[in-house]
C-alpha positions, 0 to 999 in steps of 0.5 A: 802803787795800784791805789795811790797812782790813780788816786793822785792822778784823779786829784789833779784832773788827770784821771785816765791819762796814766799810760800817756807819755809825759812829753806828749802832755801840755804845759798845764798837764805837765804841771798837774803831773808834777803835782800828782808825783808829789801827792802819791807818796803821801809825804809828811811835809808838802812844800808847794811853790805856785802849784796851780800856775798854768792850771785851768780852773777845773785843775785848780779846783781839783787840786785845792779840794785835795789840799783841803782834804789833806789839811782836814786829815792833818796827815801832812804839814803844807807850806804853800807859796802863792801870789794869787792868795784867794784859795790859799788864804782860806785854808791857811792856819798861818800866813807869812807875808813877805815884802819886796826885800824878803823881810816879813810884813806880818805873820799870824792867823789869816784874819788877823793879818788881813785886818791889821796889815791890809794897807802894808800888804797892799802897798807891797803889791800883795794880792789880797783874798778879797781883791775883786775882778773889776774889769774891763780896764778902761785903758783897753778900749779896742781901736780896730785898724782895719784889715786882718792880722791873722786868717786861719782856714781849716787848719789841722795839726798833729804831733808825729803820728798822734791824733790831731790836736788841732782839728779844722780850725777857722779863725780871723784876728782883725787888726787891733783886735784883742782875743783871749784864747781860753780852754782846758789844759791839753786842749791845744791852745799853745800849739794853735798859737805857734801855728798862727805865727809860723813856729809850726806848720799845719798838716792841712789848711792855710794860715796868713799873717798880714797876708803872707804864710808865716812859716815861709817868712825869714826870722828877721821878717817875722820878728818885725811883725810878731812878738811871741812870749812862750809859756816857759820864759826860760826857753826863749832867752838867747844871752847870758845877761839881762841887759844883752837880752833886752837889747838884743836886735835893738837899734841905737835909737831904741836903747833908751826905751830899754832902760825905761821899760825895765824900770817900769817892770821892776827890773832896772838895768842898773841893778839887774843888767849884769845878772843871768836871766836864768838866775831870776825868779820865775816872775822876774823871768816872765817880766823879762820875756814880756819886755823883750817882746813888747819893746820891739812894738810888733804889729801882733802880740801872742802871749802864752800865760803872761801873768803867772807868778806876778804880784799885783804891782808886777801885774799892773806894770805889765798892763801898763806897757801892754796898753802902750803897745796896743794903743799903737794899733797892735793886735793881741792874742793871749793864751791864759787861764787868768780870769782877771787878765781876760776881764781887763784886756779881752774884747773877744773870748775864744774857747779851744776844747779838744782842738776845736774852737768855740767863740764866746761872747765878749 
């Protein structure tokens, strides 16, 4: 244990964090910890389901490097389930590509599968290892509406008696602006997002959401202003059926929109309406949480890792409905490690590191 625990923590980028409580870690750091717990015993078989979801680029590189070492040593059989296949494809001996209904499209050596089945893979919505990040998406031309959606002045926040995780931040989000909030795991991105919409109250400083203190708004007022999607989508479900979840709080005039938006994201209510949100796949849960927020057409969208677990078709559907909301003048703050999403939608990139903001060029 004295050897393997530090070794496993270092392999996922958590070196020096061994004495922290797991509950104090960010979502991405908890993902790293789960990976370290799997690696430490050095099992003979590793089954990894989207293991790098929510990891920052450094965490992804560290974990990929460790997998390559295990592969080179031939000390374990690795079964890796991935949507974003660039890194996984290059280290695989065998690729099994599954279609939408779970039937095999192709199986074989990576190069052979790619050369012989490229068109079939693409039509099924599978990300290919040579898919380039083109961005920006021409649909996302910023159209500022004037005024301020958010103003944060010198805000500071810490959990319980711990050191502050948000340190003296100033941030203005203009009406219609599209900001990508990036940075390492544990830097405070999700905490800042919750502060900005009133889900947490700052220890110092002030926040204004469309000119008002969001922490003092009634829930019915807040939901009309803000659409918020959590990093873990299952934490925001309020009902036991998909139909009830998407229609929650909608007027009768908007119920037709619910049908249309669910068709577009691949969760048609005629098929999924009576299913439990908790029995959906991770990617389906993510799309449901996004649809529930977007259908209300709020003035501000705050999305925390909205694209993890999505195949190419799911990603493109999300961009489509996101564009429709932003086209009506909504502002966007997206917390993400997805470089493709940043390239497609962001007009400004803001980096958060150790609780402090650093503006980056568009």
